[in-house]
N, C-alpha and C positions, 0 to 999 in steps of 0.2 A: 855850456851845452854842446853836445855832440850830435851830428847828424850823419846817418848811414842809410844806405837804401838796401832793399832786397826785393826780388823779383818774385811775384806770385806764379806758381806752377799751374798746370792744368788741373790739378788735384787741389787747388786752392791753398797751398802749403808755401811756407817762405823758410829760408834758412837765416837763422840770426846771425849777423856778421861777427867775426872773430872778436872785433874791437868792443863790441856790445857785451858779448858773452864774458869777455875778461873784466870789463868794467862792473858788470852786474854779479860777477863770479859765479856764472851758470855753468852747470856740467849736464852731460848726457843724463836724461832721467829726472832732471829737475822740473818742477812746475813753475809756470809763469800765468799771469793773468793780464787780460787786456782790459783797459778802461776806455770806454767810448765817450769822448766830450764833444759834441757837435761834430764836426768834420774831422777831429783829431782822433788817433788811437794811441793810447799810452801803454807801453809794455812795462809790467812791474815783475821783478822776481817774488816767487812765492815759496819760500824755504818751507819744507815740510807740508807743502799743498796748501789748497785754499783755505781751509779752516785755520791752520796756524798763521798764515799770512794776514787774515782778517781779524784775528784776535785783538780785541781792544778797540776796534773801529766803533765809534759812537759812545766811548766811555765817558767822554766830556759832556756830551748832550745828555746822557743817562744822569750824570751827577747833577747837572744844571736843572734837570726836570724833577729832581728829588728821588731818583732810584726806585726802590720798592714802594716807598709812599705814592709815588705817581700811578702805578700800577693799581694800588688800592683805591685811589681817588677815581681813577677810570671805571674800575669794577663798581664801585658805589654809585657811580652815576647811571649804570644800567638798570637799576632797581625802581 
């Protein structure tokens, strides 16, 4: 694990330290997203933007719940 620090500006911006940019392979114009877990914020690279970075999230849960069949069961319960 690597720890770096950055100072928050008066416009609420930070500069991502060079070591972090290098390790994540970030370049100017790249997207990142921030995950808030309690009092922690985790910075993750998001190559291709949020949609590309989040593709596949929840896939395991989707399979566990039965995929399309689970949606059908839920819809049937509405009637």
